[in-house]
C-alpha positions as MATLAB code, in Angstrom:
seq = 'MSSVRHTCIQSVGKQEFLEQPAGHWLISNTLEKIGDLEVPLVLEQLPHRDEREALWDEVGNRLRDRTAYVFEHLEDARRFFGFDSKSKWGFEV';
ca = [
      -7.113 -147.046 -186.001;
      -9.695 -145.552 -183.813;
     -11.803 -147.766 -181.323;
     -14.698 -149.019 -183.338;
     -16.576 -151.957 -182.054;
     -15.448 -154.892 -185.255;
     -14.355 -158.803 -184.358;
     -11.164 -159.860 -185.819;
     -10.136 -162.966 -186.588;
      -6.940 -163.854 -186.983;
      -6.797 -166.578 -189.925;
     -10.776 -166.956 -191.535;
     -11.619 -170.522 -192.222;
     -14.963 -171.504 -193.663;
     -15.951 -172.350 -190.076;
     -15.462 -168.493 -188.932;
     -16.907 -167.098 -192.406;
     -19.883 -169.202 -191.546;
     -20.013 -167.875 -187.964;
     -20.312 -164.209 -188.578;
     -23.501 -162.489 -188.617;
     -26.030 -161.878 -191.447;
     -26.021 -157.792 -193.273;
     -22.480 -157.811 -191.697;
     -19.948 -156.446 -193.492;
     -16.181 -158.616 -194.028;
     -13.521 -156.979 -195.154;
     -10.282 -158.429 -195.614;
      -6.775 -156.269 -193.906;
      -4.969 -157.776 -197.369;
      -5.232 -154.790 -200.526;
      -5.185 -154.605 -203.828;
      -4.027 -152.000 -206.098;
      -7.001 -151.412 -209.043;
      -5.648 -148.569 -211.109;
      -4.759 -145.575 -208.049;
      -6.879 -147.220 -205.575;
      -6.160 -150.001 -202.793;
      -9.225 -152.321 -202.224;
      -9.871 -154.392 -200.043;
      -8.873 -158.157 -201.467;
     -12.716 -159.316 -199.938;
     -15.141 -156.644 -199.148;
     -18.784 -158.456 -198.868;
     -21.824 -157.428 -196.396;
     -22.927 -160.836 -195.613;
     -25.747 -162.667 -196.492;
     -28.045 -165.159 -194.319;
     -26.427 -168.152 -193.379;
     -28.041 -171.006 -196.447;
     -26.629 -168.442 -198.471;
     -23.044 -168.094 -197.400;
     -21.968 -171.792 -199.060;
     -21.952 -170.096 -202.741;
     -20.482 -167.168 -201.604;
     -17.360 -169.496 -199.340;
     -16.807 -170.816 -202.696;
     -16.640 -167.590 -204.347;
     -14.171 -165.863 -201.820;
     -12.662 -168.681 -199.937;
      -9.507 -168.685 -201.317;
      -8.765 -165.097 -201.344;
     -10.265 -165.234 -197.949;
      -8.814 -168.370 -196.494;
      -5.819 -168.063 -193.593;
      -5.643 -164.182 -193.706;
      -6.803 -161.820 -191.500;
     -10.223 -160.380 -192.061;
     -12.285 -158.007 -189.945;
     -15.943 -157.910 -189.375;
     -18.211 -154.942 -189.046;
     -22.230 -153.908 -188.160;
     -21.795 -150.460 -190.516;
     -19.520 -150.047 -193.340;
     -18.870 -146.478 -191.720;
     -17.261 -147.919 -189.018;
     -15.090 -149.791 -190.580;
     -14.040 -146.841 -193.028;
     -13.192 -145.026 -189.519;
     -10.978 -147.854 -188.350;
      -9.013 -147.769 -191.409;
      -9.050 -144.385 -191.844;
     -10.584 -144.283 -195.451;
     -13.714 -141.042 -194.613;
     -13.831 -140.853 -197.966;
     -16.036 -143.171 -199.761;
     -14.080 -142.429 -203.408;
     -10.831 -144.175 -201.345;
     -11.906 -147.535 -201.200;
     -13.304 -147.151 -204.864;
     -17.356 -147.927 -203.959;
     -20.010 -146.191 -202.666;
     -22.247 -146.803 -199.183;
];
């Protein structure tokens, strides 16, 4: 893994989720296999804090007590995890 600026959350809880900066990308370190792709269990660009309660209700169970990383830019996350091709995660930037 490269030296990309990020925040590592060892055990995600609701408080840690709510404290992260809006617009940043929260990515779980747990992957799930979808067809030939392995994609993060959670990969979300964080909305403003007042919109996060609904998002927590949606992704909280998949994140709770797992390690996750927060990046300002999705390109940084791809470099950090060694995915230099958009197609390896199955999404477009």
